[in-house]
N, C-alpha and C positions, 0 to 999 in steps of 0.2 A: 658826430662832428667830422668835418672834412679831414682834420689833422690826425684823427685817431684811427681811421680805417687802415688795417694792415695792407701792405702792397700785395700785388699779385705774386704767387709763389715763384714764378719764373722771371721775375723782374731783373735779376742779376745778369743772366746771359743776354737778355734783350738789350739792356743798357750797355753792356760790354760790346756787343756786336755793333750797336749804333755808334759808340765812341770810336771803334776801330774803323768803320766805314768812313765816318766824317774826317778822322785824322788822316787816313791814307789818301782820301780824295783831296784834302787840302794840301798835303805834301806833294802829291802828283801835280796838282794845278800850279802850285808855287814853283815847282821845278820846271815845268813847261814854260811858264812865264819867264823865269830867270834865264832859260836857254833860248828865248825868243821863238819857241816852237808854235806859239799861238798867234803870232803876228798876222799871218795870212788870213786866218779865220776871223780874227778880231777886226781887221780892216774891212773884210767883206761884209760882215754883219753890221758894222757901223755905217757903211755905205748904203746898205739896204734900208736901215732905219732912217737915215737922212732922206733917201729917195722917196720913201713912202709917208713923209710927214703930211699932216693935214691939220687945219686949225682946230677942229673939234677934238681930235686925238691929242694934239699938243696941250690943250687946256686940261683934258682929263688926266694925262700923265704928269703934268706939272702939279696937279692936285694930289695925285698919288704920292709923288716925291715929298711934297710938303706935309701930307698927312702921316708919313712914315716917321716923323720926328716927334714933336711935342704932343700932337693929337693922339698918336698911338700910345705914347707913354701915359697920357692922361686916361685913356681907355683902360689900360692895364691897371692903373692905380684904382680906378673905380671898381673894376672886377675884384681886385685884391681886397678893397675895403668891404665889399659885400660878403665875400667869402670869409674874411677875418671876423666880421660881425656874426655871421651865421655859425661859423665853426669855433668862435671864441679862441682864435689862434692868430698870432702875428706872422706865422710862417708864409702866408701869401704875400705880405708886404716884403718880407725878407727875400723871397724868391724874385719878385719883380725888381726890387732895388738892386739885388746882386746881379741879375741878368742885364739890366740897363748899364750899370757901371762896368761890369766885367766885359761885356761885348764891346763897349766903346773903347775901353783901355786896350783890349786885345787887338781891335782894328787899328788903333793908333800905333801900337808896337810893331805890328806886321808892316804897316805902311812905311815906317821909318827904316825897317830892315830891307824891304823890297826896293824902295826908292824908284818907283816906276812913274814915268811921265804920263800925264793924261792925254786924251785925244786932242787933235788940233783945236785951238780955242775958237777958230773961225766957225766951227760947227756947233758950238755950245748954244743952248737955249736957256741956260741959267748960269749964275756966277758960282764958281767953286774955287777952292784953294787947296794946297797940299798935294800929296802924292796920290796916285791912282789905285794901286793895288794894296789891299782889297777895297771894295766899296763899303765905306762905313755905314751908309744908309741901309744897304742890304744886310750887312752884318747885324746891326742893331735891330732892324725890323724882323729878320728871321729869328733871332734869339727871343725877342719879346713875343712874337706871334706863337712860337712853339711853346714857350713857357705859359702863355695865356691858354693855349689849347690843353696843356697838361693840367692846369688849375681847373678849367671848366670840365674836362673829362673826369676829374675826380668826383664830380657831382652827378655824372650821367650813368645810366644803367643799360640803355639800349645800344647794341653794337652799331646800328645804323647811324645813330646820333653821334657816337664817338668817332666813327669813320668820317662822317661829314665834317666834324669839327677839326680833325687833323688835316683833312684835305683842304679845308678853307684856309688853315694856317699856312700850309705849304704854298697854296695858290697865291695868297696875299703877299708872301715874301717874294715869290717869283715875279709878281706884278711890279713890286718895288724895283727889282733888278731890271726888268724890262724898261721901266721909266728912266733909269739912269743911263742905259744905253741909248734910248730914244733921244734923250736930252743931250747926248754926245759928251757927257762928262766922265764916262767910264767905258772901258772896253768890256766885251762880254766875259772874258776870263776874269776880270775884276769882280763882277757880280757873282760868278760861280764860286770864286774863292770867298767872297763875303758871305754867301749863303752857307757854305760848308763851315766857315769859322763861327758864324752865329749859331748854327746847329750844334757845333761842338761845345760851345759855351752852355747852351741851353740843356743839352743832354747831360753834361757834367753836373749841372746844378740839380737836374731831375734825379740823377743818381744819388747825390748827396742827400736830397730830401727823402727819397725812398729808403735809403740806409738808416736815416734817423727814425723814420716811422717803423721800420722793421725792428730796430733795437728797442723801441718803446712798446711794441706789441706784446701782449701777455703771452706767456709760454703756454702751449697746449696742455690741457689736463691729462694726467697719466692715470689710466684706469687700473684699479687694483683687482687682483684675482680673488 
């Protein structure tokens, strides 16, 4: 069963390292945004995005933004249902639900603390409300895609397939971030912060799941002389 396989022996340092990297990156990005150190780069990248707009690209990236909400959550729910049925465990559902709720709440909390204004509304290609930092779409998409990769990779055995799955998850989250900048409803530093926050939530839940599995794993047999 998916839920009964013991985790990799070195999972603790790997999870700890990922948590530290995500946390430090988020703190650094938040500090730079708060000190207005990203303003120049943000304005330049937003201007480049607006300058290179094209109809086909706009349609595609609008679709990416819309797909990053309920369609993505629905995909994760379907994958969780399949894994729950095959593994006879509710843990996939718990992980997906915890990720969706946790990432949305975390993004909302940081938004209220940062109190950052969005790019000029004249550039917007979609309607948004609320504060700018971090990008909630990117936060939730990154968290869900990473937890989805975690669930899927639990069933894979080939390294190439595992690497491709993680790469696709990161690329998908990055594409959501690009769409938010292209649509001019977020600054680039907003989506960077959103990705790091989403990754932080996902890795924390992965760590909790791995810890639970490690504690339930049978102790190794002791050979008698």
